[in-house]
Structures are given as C-alpha cells and as structure tokens.
PDB file as gemmi writes it, atoms N, CA and C in Angstrom:
CRYST1    1.000    1.000    1.000  90.00  90.00  90.00 P 1                      
ATOM      1  N   MET A   1     -10.868 -26.786  -0.405  1.00  0.00           N  
ATOM      2  CA  MET A   1      -9.862 -26.093  -1.168  1.00  0.00           C  
ATOM      3  C   MET A   1      -8.715 -25.703  -0.235  1.00  0.00           C  
ATOM      4  N   GLN A   2      -7.498 -25.910  -0.699  1.00  0.00           N  
ATOM      5  CA  GLN A   2      -6.336 -25.615   0.132  1.00  0.00           C  
ATOM      6  C   GLN A   2      -6.044 -24.116   0.137  1.00  0.00           C  
ATOM      7  N   MET A   3      -5.804 -23.592   1.335  1.00  0.00           N  
ATOM      8  CA  MET A   3      -5.469 -22.186   1.521  1.00  0.00           C  
ATOM      9  C   MET A   3      -4.000 -22.085   1.940  1.00  0.00           C  
ATOM     10  N   HIS A   4      -3.367 -20.971   1.598  1.00  0.00           N  
ATOM     11  CA  HIS A   4      -1.957 -20.733   1.912  1.00  0.00           C  
ATOM     12  C   HIS A   4      -1.831 -19.413   2.656  1.00  0.00           C  
ATOM     13  N   GLN A   5      -0.919 -19.375   3.622  1.00  0.00           N  
ATOM     14  CA  GLN A   5      -0.712 -18.169   4.423  1.00  0.00           C  
ATOM     15  C   GLN A   5      -0.082 -17.059   3.577  1.00  0.00           C  
ATOM     16  N   ALA A   6      -0.523 -15.839   3.819  1.00  0.00           N  
ATOM     17  CA  ALA A   6       0.020 -14.662   3.147  1.00  0.00           C  
ATOM     18  C   ALA A   6      -0.104 -13.476   4.088  1.00  0.00           C  
ATOM     19  N   LYS A   7       0.503 -12.386   3.698  1.00  0.00           N  
ATOM     20  CA  LYS A   7       0.367 -11.121   4.421  1.00  0.00           C  
ATOM     21  C   LYS A   7      -0.249 -10.111   3.462  1.00  0.00           C  
ATOM     22  N   ARG A   8      -1.212  -9.363   3.967  1.00  0.00           N  
ATOM     23  CA  ARG A   8      -1.814  -8.273   3.201  1.00  0.00           C  
ATOM     24  C   ARG A   8      -1.242  -6.980   3.760  1.00  0.00           C  
ATOM     25  N   VAL A   9      -0.587  -6.221   2.915  1.00  0.00           N  
ATOM     26  CA  VAL A   9       0.000  -4.950   3.311  1.00  0.00           C  
ATOM     27  C   VAL A   9      -0.772  -3.854   2.585  1.00  0.00           C  
ATOM     28  N   GLU A  10      -1.279  -2.915   3.356  1.00  0.00           N  
ATOM     29  CA  GLU A  10      -2.016  -1.792   2.789  1.00  0.00           C  
ATOM     30  C   GLU A  10      -1.275  -0.511   3.140  1.00  0.00           C  
ATOM     31  N   ILE A  11      -0.979   0.258   2.123  1.00  0.00           N  
ATOM     32  CA  ILE A  11      -0.235   1.500   2.293  1.00  0.00           C  
ATOM     33  C   ILE A  11      -1.087   2.639   1.750  1.00  0.00           C  
ATOM     34  N   ILE A  12      -1.423   3.563   2.605  1.00  0.00           N  
ATOM     35  CA  ILE A  12      -2.168   4.745   2.174  1.00  0.00           C  
ATOM     36  C   ILE A  12      -1.175   5.897   2.164  1.00  0.00           C  
ATOM     37  N   ILE A  13      -1.043   6.519   1.012  1.00  0.00           N  
ATOM     38  CA  ILE A  13      -0.013   7.544   0.832  1.00  0.00           C  
ATOM     39  C   ILE A  13      -0.527   8.622  -0.116  1.00  0.00           C  
ATOM     40  N   GLU A  14       0.126   9.778  -0.077  1.00  0.00           N  
ATOM     41  CA  GLU A  14      -0.221  10.866  -0.979  1.00  0.00           C  
ATOM     42  C   GLU A  14      -0.112  10.388  -2.427  1.00  0.00           C  
ATOM     43  N   ALA A  15      -1.092  10.748  -3.241  1.00  0.00           N  
ATOM     44  CA  ALA A  15      -1.125  10.281  -4.629  1.00  0.00           C  
ATOM     45  C   ALA A  15       0.134  10.650  -5.396  1.00  0.00           C  
ATOM     46  N   MET A  16       0.714  11.797  -5.094  1.00  0.00           N  
ATOM     47  CA  MET A  16       1.919  12.211  -5.821  1.00  0.00           C  
ATOM     48  C   MET A  16       3.109  11.283  -5.548  1.00  0.00           C  
ATOM     49  N   MET A  17       3.025  10.449  -4.497  1.00  0.00           N  
ATOM     50  CA  MET A  17       4.107   9.521  -4.149  1.00  0.00           C  
ATOM     51  C   MET A  17       3.868   8.112  -4.686  1.00  0.00           C  
ATOM     52  N   GLU A  18       2.768   7.901  -5.391  1.00  0.00           N  
ATOM     53  CA  GLU A  18       2.417   6.562  -5.870  1.00  0.00           C  
ATOM     54  C   GLU A  18       3.522   5.928  -6.695  1.00  0.00           C  
ATOM     55  N   ARG A  19       4.024   6.643  -7.660  1.00  0.00           N  
ATOM     56  CA  ARG A  19       5.042   6.065  -8.547  1.00  0.00           C  
ATOM     57  C   ARG A  19       6.311   5.708  -7.777  1.00  0.00           C  
ATOM     58  N   ARG A  20       6.750   6.599  -6.895  1.00  0.00           N  
ATOM     59  CA  ARG A  20       7.959   6.314  -6.112  1.00  0.00           C  
ATOM     60  C   ARG A  20       7.752   5.069  -5.249  1.00  0.00           C  
ATOM     61  N   LEU A  21       6.567   4.937  -4.666  1.00  0.00           N  
ATOM     62  CA  LEU A  21       6.270   3.774  -3.830  1.00  0.00           C  
ATOM     63  C   LEU A  21       6.235   2.500  -4.656  1.00  0.00           C  
ATOM     64  N   THR A  22       5.519   2.507  -5.777  1.00  0.00           N  
ATOM     65  CA  THR A  22       5.410   1.270  -6.566  1.00  0.00           C  
ATOM     66  C   THR A  22       6.760   0.864  -7.158  1.00  0.00           C  
ATOM     67  N   GLU A  23       7.593   1.830  -7.510  1.00  0.00           N  
ATOM     68  CA  GLU A  23       8.941   1.492  -7.983  1.00  0.00           C  
ATOM     69  C   GLU A  23       9.769   0.859  -6.864  1.00  0.00           C  
ATOM     70  N   ALA A  24       9.648   1.391  -5.648  1.00  0.00           N  
ATOM     71  CA  ALA A  24      10.370   0.823  -4.506  1.00  0.00           C  
ATOM     72  C   ALA A  24       9.886  -0.595  -4.209  1.00  0.00           C  
ATOM     73  N   LEU A  25       8.586  -0.823  -4.312  1.00  0.00           N  
ATOM     74  CA  LEU A  25       8.033  -2.161  -4.078  1.00  0.00           C  
ATOM     75  C   LEU A  25       8.551  -3.147  -5.122  1.00  0.00           C  
ATOM     76  N   SER A  26       8.558  -2.736  -6.379  1.00  0.00           N  
ATOM     77  CA  SER A  26       9.055  -3.608  -7.445  1.00  0.00           C  
ATOM     78  C   SER A  26      10.524  -3.948  -7.229  1.00  0.00           C  
ATOM     79  N   THR A  27      11.315  -2.955  -6.842  1.00  0.00           N  
ATOM     80  CA  THR A  27      12.732  -3.179  -6.562  1.00  0.00           C  
ATOM     81  C   THR A  27      12.917  -4.167  -5.408  1.00  0.00           C  
ATOM     82  N   ALA A  28      11.984  -4.154  -4.449  1.00  0.00           N  
ATOM     83  CA  ALA A  28      12.052  -5.052  -3.291  1.00  0.00           C  
ATOM     84  C   ALA A  28      11.533  -6.450  -3.611  1.00  0.00           C  
ATOM     85  N   GLY A  29      11.099  -6.680  -4.847  1.00  0.00           N  
ATOM     86  CA  GLY A  29      10.660  -8.009  -5.245  1.00  0.00           C  
ATOM     87  C   GLY A  29       9.165  -8.251  -5.180  1.00  0.00           C  
ATOM     88  N   VAL A  30       8.378  -7.212  -4.945  1.00  0.00           N  
ATOM     89  CA  VAL A  30       6.920  -7.361  -4.940  1.00  0.00           C  
ATOM     90  C   VAL A  30       6.478  -7.533  -6.387  1.00  0.00           C  
ATOM     91  N   THR A  31       5.763  -8.615  -6.661  1.00  0.00           N  
ATOM     92  CA  THR A  31       5.398  -8.928  -8.045  1.00  0.00           C  
ATOM     93  C   THR A  31       4.021  -8.415  -8.438  1.00  0.00           C  
ATOM     94  N   GLY A  32       3.249  -7.915  -7.476  1.00  0.00           N  
ATOM     95  CA  GLY A  32       1.934  -7.400  -7.808  1.00  0.00           C  
ATOM     96  C   GLY A  32       1.375  -6.536  -6.703  1.00  0.00           C  
ATOM     97  N   TYR A  33       0.526  -5.614  -7.090  1.00  0.00           N  
ATOM     98  CA  TYR A  33      -0.142  -4.730  -6.147  1.00  0.00           C  
ATOM     99  C   TYR A  33      -1.365  -4.137  -6.831  1.00  0.00           C  
ATOM    100  N   THR A  34      -2.235  -3.571  -6.057  1.00  0.00           N  
ATOM    101  CA  THR A  34      -3.415  -2.881  -6.557  1.00  0.00           C  
ATOM    102  C   THR A  34      -3.402  -1.477  -5.994  1.00  0.00           C  
ATOM    103  N   VAL A  35      -3.702  -0.488  -6.841  1.00  0.00           N  
ATOM    104  CA  VAL A  35      -3.763   0.898  -6.404  1.00  0.00           C  
ATOM    105  C   VAL A  35      -5.208   1.367  -6.518  1.00  0.00           C  
ATOM    106  N   LEU A  36      -5.727   1.897  -5.412  1.00  0.00           N  
ATOM    107  CA  LEU A  36      -7.098   2.399  -5.373  1.00  0.00           C  
ATOM    108  C   LEU A  36      -7.109   3.856  -4.942  1.00  0.00           C  
ATOM    109  N   PRO A  37      -7.999   4.669  -5.511  1.00  0.00           N  
ATOM    110  CA  PRO A  37      -8.118   6.049  -5.043  1.00  0.00           C  
ATOM    111  C   PRO A  37      -8.787   6.077  -3.672  1.00  0.00           C  
ATOM    112  N   VAL A  38      -8.378   7.012  -2.840  1.00  0.00           N  
ATOM    113  CA  VAL A  38      -8.991   7.198  -1.531  1.00  0.00           C  
ATOM    114  C   VAL A  38      -9.773   8.504  -1.603  1.00  0.00           C  
ATOM    115  N   SER A  39     -11.053   8.461  -1.304  1.00  0.00           N  
ATOM    116  CA  SER A  39     -11.892   9.651  -1.470  1.00  0.00           C  
ATOM    117  C   SER A  39     -11.939  10.554  -0.248  1.00  0.00           C  
ATOM    118  N   GLY A  40     -11.534  10.054   0.905  1.00  0.00           N  
ATOM    119  CA  GLY A  40     -11.541  10.884   2.102  1.00  0.00           C  
ATOM    120  C   GLY A  40     -11.276  10.037   3.326  1.00  0.00           C  
ATOM    121  N   GLY A  41     -11.230  10.715   4.480  1.00  0.00           N  
ATOM    122  CA  GLY A  41     -10.999   9.988   5.713  1.00  0.00           C  
ATOM    123  C   GLY A  41     -10.818  10.933   6.882  1.00  0.00           C  
ATOM    124  N   SER A  42     -10.339  10.374   7.962  1.00  0.00           N  
ATOM    125  CA  SER A  42     -10.078  11.154   9.160  1.00  0.00           C  
ATOM    126  C   SER A  42      -8.865  10.557   9.843  1.00  0.00           C  
ATOM    127  N   GLY A  43      -8.020  11.423  10.371  1.00  0.00           N  
ATOM    128  CA  GLY A  43      -6.811  10.957  11.025  1.00  0.00           C  
ATOM    129  C   GLY A  43      -6.336  11.953  12.057  1.00  0.00           C  
ATOM    130  N   ARG A  44      -5.076  11.878  12.370  1.00  0.00           N  
ATOM    131  CA  ARG A  44      -4.484  12.728  13.389  1.00  0.00           C  
ATOM    132  C   ARG A  44      -4.688  14.214  13.102  1.00  0.00           C  
ATOM    133  N   SER A  45      -4.696  14.580  11.827  1.00  0.00           N  
ATOM    134  CA  SER A  45      -4.866  15.986  11.445  1.00  0.00           C  
ATOM    135  C   SER A  45      -6.324  16.373  11.234  1.00  0.00           C  
ATOM    136  N   GLY A  46      -7.247  15.453  11.490  1.00  0.00           N  
ATOM    137  CA  GLY A  46      -8.671  15.741  11.309  1.00  0.00           C  
ATOM    138  C   GLY A  46      -9.218  15.139  10.034  1.00  0.00           C  
ATOM    139  N   GLU A  47     -10.432  15.523   9.702  1.00  0.00           N  
ATOM    140  CA  GLU A  47     -11.098  14.993   8.511  1.00  0.00           C  
ATOM    141  C   GLU A  47     -10.559  15.651   7.254  1.00  0.00           C  
ATOM    142  N   TRP A  48     -10.580  14.894   6.154  1.00  0.00           N  
ATOM    143  CA  TRP A  48     -10.190  15.441   4.866  1.00  0.00           C  
ATOM    144  C   TRP A  48     -11.010  14.773   3.773  1.00  0.00           C  
ATOM    145  N   SER A  49     -11.072  15.398   2.623  1.00  0.00           N  
ATOM    146  CA  SER A  49     -11.860  14.887   1.512  1.00  0.00           C  
ATOM    147  C   SER A  49     -11.263  15.378   0.201  1.00  0.00           C  
ATOM    148  N   ARG A  50     -11.474  14.642  -0.847  1.00  0.00           N  
ATOM    149  CA  ARG A  50     -11.037  15.070  -2.186  1.00  0.00           C  
ATOM    150  C   ARG A  50     -12.082  15.961  -2.833  1.00  0.00           C  
ATOM    151  N   GLU A  51     -13.173  16.171  -2.162  1.00  0.00           N  
ATOM    152  CA  GLU A  51     -14.264  16.978  -2.717  1.00  0.00           C  
ATOM    153  C   GLU A  51     -13.744  18.341  -3.159  1.00  0.00           C  
ATOM    154  N   GLY A  52     -14.025  18.695  -4.392  1.00  0.00           N  
ATOM    155  CA  GLY A  52     -13.613  19.980  -4.920  1.00  0.00           C  
ATOM    156  C   GLY A  52     -12.207  20.012  -5.483  1.00  0.00           C  
ATOM    157  N   GLN A  53     -11.444  18.953  -5.335  1.00  0.00           N  
ATOM    158  CA  GLN A  53     -10.087  18.918  -5.870  1.00  0.00           C  
ATOM    159  C   GLN A  53     -10.117  18.488  -7.327  1.00  0.00           C  
ATOM    160  N   VAL A  54      -9.363  19.177  -8.137  1.00  0.00           N  
ATOM    161  CA  VAL A  54      -9.325  18.863  -9.554  1.00  0.00           C  
ATOM    162  C   VAL A  54      -8.195  17.889  -9.881  1.00  0.00           C  
ATOM    163  N   GLY A  55      -7.016  18.112  -9.335  1.00  0.00           N  
ATOM    164  CA  GLY A  55      -5.854  17.270  -9.637  1.00  0.00           C  
ATOM    165  C   GLY A  55      -5.595  16.241  -8.561  1.00  0.00           C  
ATOM    166  N   ARG A  56      -4.496  15.510  -8.732  1.00  0.00           N  
ATOM    167  CA  ARG A  56      -4.111  14.477  -7.777  1.00  0.00           C  
ATOM    168  C   ARG A  56      -3.272  15.020  -6.633  1.00  0.00           C  
ATOM    169  N   ALA A  57      -2.835  16.267  -6.713  1.00  0.00           N  
ATOM    170  CA  ALA A  57      -1.859  16.798  -5.761  1.00  0.00           C  
ATOM    171  C   ALA A  57      -2.277  16.641  -4.304  1.00  0.00           C  
ATOM    172  N   GLY A  58      -3.536  16.837  -3.979  1.00  0.00           N  
ATOM    173  CA  GLY A  58      -3.971  16.735  -2.592  1.00  0.00           C  
ATOM    174  C   GLY A  58      -4.608  15.409  -2.252  1.00  0.00           C  
ATOM    175  N   GLY A  59      -4.639  14.488  -3.206  1.00  0.00           N  
ATOM    176  CA  GLY A  59      -5.316  13.218  -2.997  1.00  0.00           C  
ATOM    177  C   GLY A  59      -4.441  12.162  -2.358  1.00  0.00           C  
ATOM    178  N   MET A  60      -5.076  11.054  -2.025  1.00  0.00           N  
ATOM    179  CA  MET A  60      -4.403   9.910  -1.433  1.00  0.00           C  
ATOM    180  C   MET A  60      -4.757   8.677  -2.254  1.00  0.00           C  
ATOM    181  N   VAL A  61      -3.882   7.663  -2.192  1.00  0.00           N  
ATOM    182  CA  VAL A  61      -4.151   6.371  -2.811  1.00  0.00           C  
ATOM    183  C   VAL A  61      -3.869   5.274  -1.796  1.00  0.00           C  
ATOM    184  N   ALA A  62      -4.507   4.138  -1.989  1.00  0.00           N  
ATOM    185  CA  ALA A  62      -4.230   2.948  -1.188  1.00  0.00           C  
ATOM    186  C   ALA A  62      -3.560   1.939  -2.107  1.00  0.00           C  
ATOM    187  N   VAL A  63      -2.376   1.481  -1.714  1.00  0.00           N  
ATOM    188  CA  VAL A  63      -1.654   0.459  -2.464  1.00  0.00           C  
ATOM    189  C   VAL A  63      -1.736  -0.816  -1.638  1.00  0.00           C  
ATOM    190  N   ILE A  64      -2.316  -1.858  -2.227  1.00  0.00           N  
ATOM    191  CA  ILE A  64      -2.557  -3.111  -1.518  1.00  0.00           C  
ATOM    192  C   ILE A  64      -1.707  -4.211  -2.145  1.00  0.00           C  
ATOM    193  N   CYS A  65      -0.972  -4.930  -1.293  1.00  0.00           N  
ATOM    194  CA  CYS A  65      -0.114  -6.022  -1.744  1.00  0.00           C  
ATOM    195  C   CYS A  65      -0.437  -7.283  -0.950  1.00  0.00           C  
ATOM    196  N   LEU A  66      -0.401  -8.415  -1.607  1.00  0.00           N  
ATOM    197  CA  LEU A  66      -0.463  -9.713  -0.945  1.00  0.00           C  
ATOM    198  C   LEU A  66       0.867 -10.400  -1.215  1.00  0.00           C  
ATOM    199  N   VAL A  67       1.569 -10.779  -0.154  1.00  0.00           N  
ATOM    200  CA  VAL A  67       2.884 -11.401  -0.315  1.00  0.00           C  
ATOM    201  C   VAL A  67       3.014 -12.597   0.617  1.00  0.00           C  
ATOM    202  N   ARG A  68       3.966 -13.443   0.296  1.00  0.00           N  
ATOM    203  CA  ARG A  68       4.295 -14.550   1.197  1.00  0.00           C  
ATOM    204  C   ARG A  68       4.885 -13.964   2.477  1.00  0.00           C  
ATOM    205  N   PRO A  69       4.647 -14.611   3.603  1.00  0.00           N  
ATOM    206  CA  PRO A  69       5.147 -14.072   4.880  1.00  0.00           C  
ATOM    207  C   PRO A  69       6.642 -13.778   4.891  1.00  0.00           C  
ATOM    208  N   GLU A  70       7.449 -14.592   4.217  1.00  0.00           N  
ATOM    209  CA  GLU A  70       8.891 -14.373   4.233  1.00  0.00           C  
ATOM    210  C   GLU A  70       9.319 -13.147   3.418  1.00  0.00           C  
ATOM    211  N   ARG A  71       8.421 -12.575   2.638  1.00  0.00           N  
ATOM    212  CA  ARG A  71       8.743 -11.394   1.832  1.00  0.00           C  
ATOM    213  C   ARG A  71       8.270 -10.087   2.467  1.00  0.00           C  
ATOM    214  N   VAL A  72       7.551 -10.157   3.559  1.00  0.00           N  
ATOM    215  CA  VAL A  72       6.944  -8.946   4.115  1.00  0.00           C  
ATOM    216  C   VAL A  72       7.977  -7.962   4.650  1.00  0.00           C  
ATOM    217  N   ASP A  73       9.067  -8.431   5.231  1.00  0.00           N  
ATOM    218  CA  ASP A  73      10.066  -7.509   5.784  1.00  0.00           C  
ATOM    219  C   ASP A  73      10.694  -6.639   4.696  1.00  0.00           C  
ATOM    220  N   ALA A  74      11.051  -7.225   3.562  1.00  0.00           N  
ATOM    221  CA  ALA A  74      11.631  -6.450   2.460  1.00  0.00           C  
ATOM    222  C   ALA A  74      10.622  -5.436   1.936  1.00  0.00           C  
ATOM    223  N   LEU A  75       9.365  -5.842   1.849  1.00  0.00           N  
ATOM    224  CA  LEU A  75       8.315  -4.933   1.397  1.00  0.00           C  
ATOM    225  C   LEU A  75       8.185  -3.752   2.358  1.00  0.00           C  
ATOM    226  N   LEU A  76       8.149  -4.030   3.652  1.00  0.00           N  
ATOM    227  CA  LEU A  76       7.986  -2.970   4.644  1.00  0.00           C  
ATOM    228  C   LEU A  76       9.166  -2.013   4.658  1.00  0.00           C  
ATOM    229  N   GLU A  77      10.373  -2.523   4.502  1.00  0.00           N  
ATOM    230  CA  GLU A  77      11.551  -1.645   4.452  1.00  0.00           C  
ATOM    231  C   GLU A  77      11.466  -0.710   3.250  1.00  0.00           C  
ATOM    232  N   ALA A  78      11.077  -1.241   2.098  1.00  0.00           N  
ATOM    233  CA  ALA A  78      10.945  -0.423   0.895  1.00  0.00           C  
ATOM    234  C   ALA A  78       9.845   0.616   1.057  1.00  0.00           C  
ATOM    235  N   ALA A  79       8.714   0.197   1.612  1.00  0.00           N  
ATOM    236  CA  ALA A  79       7.594   1.118   1.801  1.00  0.00           C  
ATOM    237  C   ALA A  79       7.941   2.205   2.808  1.00  0.00           C  
ATOM    238  N   PHE A  80       8.579   1.826   3.900  1.00  0.00           N  
ATOM    239  CA  PHE A  80       8.888   2.806   4.932  1.00  0.00           C  
ATOM    240  C   PHE A  80       9.880   3.847   4.430  1.00  0.00           C  
ATOM    241  N   ALA A  81      10.796   3.455   3.567  1.00  0.00           N  
ATOM    242  CA  ALA A  81      11.754   4.409   3.014  1.00  0.00           C  
ATOM    243  C   ALA A  81      11.042   5.529   2.252  1.00  0.00           C  
ATOM    244  N   VAL A  82       9.877   5.238   1.684  1.00  0.00           N  
ATOM    245  CA  VAL A  82       9.089   6.250   0.965  1.00  0.00           C  
ATOM    246  C   VAL A  82       8.136   6.965   1.912  1.00  0.00           C  
ATOM    247  N   VAL A  83       7.460   6.218   2.765  1.00  0.00           N  
ATOM    248  CA  VAL A  83       6.399   6.772   3.612  1.00  0.00           C  
ATOM    249  C   VAL A  83       6.932   7.635   4.758  1.00  0.00           C  
ATOM    250  N   GLU A  84       8.115   7.341   5.261  1.00  0.00           N  
ATOM    251  CA  GLU A  84       8.583   8.000   6.482  1.00  0.00           C  
ATOM    252  C   GLU A  84       8.634   9.519   6.390  1.00  0.00           C  
ATOM    253  N   ARG A  85       8.813  10.080   5.207  1.00  0.00           N  
ATOM    254  CA  ARG A  85       8.903  11.531   5.069  1.00  0.00           C  
ATOM    255  C   ARG A  85       7.624  12.158   4.534  1.00  0.00           C  
ATOM    256  N   HIS A  86       6.571  11.381   4.427  1.00  0.00           N  
ATOM    257  CA  HIS A  86       5.331  11.880   3.840  1.00  0.00           C  
ATOM    258  C   HIS A  86       4.138  11.424   4.677  1.00  0.00           C  
ATOM    259  N   ILE A  87       2.980  11.968   4.356  1.00  0.00           N  
ATOM    260  CA  ILE A  87       1.755  11.513   4.995  1.00  0.00           C  
ATOM    261  C   ILE A  87       1.510  10.081   4.522  1.00  0.00           C  
ATOM    262  N   GLY A  88       1.225   9.179   5.446  1.00  0.00           N  
ATOM    263  CA  GLY A  88       0.965   7.813   5.032  1.00  0.00           C  
ATOM    264  C   GLY A  88       0.752   6.878   6.202  1.00  0.00           C  
ATOM    265  N   VAL A  89       0.076   5.791   5.921  1.00  0.00           N  
ATOM    266  CA  VAL A  89      -0.208   4.764   6.913  1.00  0.00           C  
ATOM    267  C   VAL A  89       0.105   3.413   6.293  1.00  0.00           C  
ATOM    268  N   VAL A  90       0.764   2.549   7.052  1.00  0.00           N  
ATOM    269  CA  VAL A  90       1.069   1.197   6.586  1.00  0.00           C  
ATOM    270  C   VAL A  90       0.466   0.215   7.574  1.00  0.00           C  
ATOM    271  N   SER A  91      -0.308  -0.749   7.073  1.00  0.00           N  
ATOM    272  CA  SER A  91      -0.853  -1.787   7.951  1.00  0.00           C  
ATOM    273  C   SER A  91      -0.568  -3.157   7.352  1.00  0.00           C  
ATOM    274  N   VAL A  92      -0.433  -4.136   8.241  1.00  0.00           N  
ATOM    275  CA  VAL A  92      -0.155  -5.517   7.828  1.00  0.00           C  
ATOM    276  C   VAL A  92      -1.158  -6.413   8.529  1.00  0.00           C  
ATOM    277  N   THR A  93      -1.811  -7.274   7.767  1.00  0.00           N  
ATOM    278  CA  THR A  93      -2.747  -8.237   8.344  1.00  0.00           C  
ATOM    279  C   THR A  93      -2.457  -9.624   7.777  1.00  0.00           C  
ATOM    280  N   ASP A  94      -2.852 -10.637   8.522  1.00  0.00           N  
ATOM    281  CA  ASP A  94      -2.747 -12.003   8.040  1.00  0.00           C  
ATOM    282  C   ASP A  94      -3.835 -12.246   7.008  1.00  0.00           C  
ATOM    283  N   ALA A  95      -3.495 -13.019   5.985  1.00  0.00           N  
ATOM    284  CA  ALA A  95      -4.457 -13.346   4.936  1.00  0.00           C  
ATOM    285  C   ALA A  95      -4.232 -14.786   4.501  1.00  0.00           C  
ATOM    286  N   GLN A  96      -5.171 -15.302   3.764  1.00  0.00           N  
ATOM    287  CA  GLN A  96      -5.027 -16.611   3.149  1.00  0.00           C  
ATOM    288  C   GLN A  96      -5.356 -16.472   1.667  1.00  0.00           C  
ATOM    289  N   VAL A  97      -4.569 -17.150   0.828  1.00  0.00           N  
ATOM    290  CA  VAL A  97      -4.781 -17.098  -0.604  1.00  0.00           C  
ATOM    291  C   VAL A  97      -4.970 -18.508  -1.139  1.00  0.00           C  
ATOM    292  N   ILE A  98      -5.615 -18.594  -2.285  1.00  0.00           N  
ATOM    293  CA  ILE A  98      -5.884 -19.897  -2.873  1.00  0.00           C  
ATOM    294  C   ILE A  98      -4.751 -20.306  -3.815  1.00  0.00           C  
ATOM    295  N   ARG A  99      -4.252 -19.403  -4.609  1.00  0.00           N  
ATOM    296  CA  ARG A  99      -3.202 -19.726  -5.586  1.00  0.00           C  
ATOM    297  C   ARG A  99      -1.865 -19.136  -5.135  1.00  0.00           C  
ATOM    298  N   ALA A 100      -1.182 -19.819  -4.262  1.00  0.00           N  
ATOM    299  CA  ALA A 100       0.056 -19.315  -3.660  1.00  0.00           C  
ATOM    300  C   ALA A 100       1.145 -19.032  -4.687  1.00  0.00           C  
ATOM    301  N   GLU A 101       1.139 -19.732  -5.807  1.00  0.00           N  
ATOM    302  CA  GLU A 101       2.191 -19.529  -6.810  1.00  0.00           C  
ATOM    303  C   GLU A 101       2.144 -18.130  -7.430  1.00  0.00           C  
ATOM    304  N   ARG A 102       1.052 -17.412  -7.227  1.00  0.00           N  
ATOM    305  CA  ARG A 102       0.929 -16.057  -7.776  1.00  0.00           C  
ATOM    306  C   ARG A 102       1.546 -14.991  -6.857  1.00  0.00           C  
ATOM    307  N   PHE A 103       1.987 -15.390  -5.686  1.00  0.00           N  
ATOM    308  CA  PHE A 103       2.510 -14.432  -4.723  1.00  0.00           C  
ATOM    309  C   PHE A 103       3.936 -14.774  -4.383  1.00  0.00           C  
TER     310      PHE A 103                                                      
END                                                                             
C-alpha cells in the first residue's frame, strides 16, 4: 500500500481556548482536526489533574491535525498566535498517511 508524507501537529491548550484555536486553524486552511480531552499531566508548573473539576475552565484539550508538509508552516503560525499568550504545548512529528487526498 502506498504511503504519503504528512506532518502530525499536536496542540495541547486550555479548554477555554479550543474554539479560538480551531477557528484560527480553519482560517489557515486546515481542513480537519480531532479534539480530545486531557485528563491530567505534569509540566513546568508541576502535576495537574481535572479530578474534582466540574466545568471546562481549568481543563485542557489536545487538538491533533494531520497536514501535508507544505501546509505545516501556516498551521503553526495560526496556532502560535493563539498559544503564545496561554498555557499550551505544540509538537510536530513526521507521519505517513494512506489517503493523501484527505489532507
């Protein structure tokens, strides 16, 4: 089966910023993404958890995008414009996809 090069971009950001981030991604030409809840973790500020939280205000989400390599710079610029003033992590890894026409 033929594989095609892609970039996987994962953005972990405060849940309250999800809509602003996904709108920025759409404006940058990202045609698809997946949003997942993040239940906890550890970082520069120490460990954290959603345990005991009722609303989304203190939570985090992971937004995952698969894009063609030539589109990654526009995606990163859009994401950074949202993430730079908030808690968040952006990572980029190489990936391979089977149906390149979907990205």
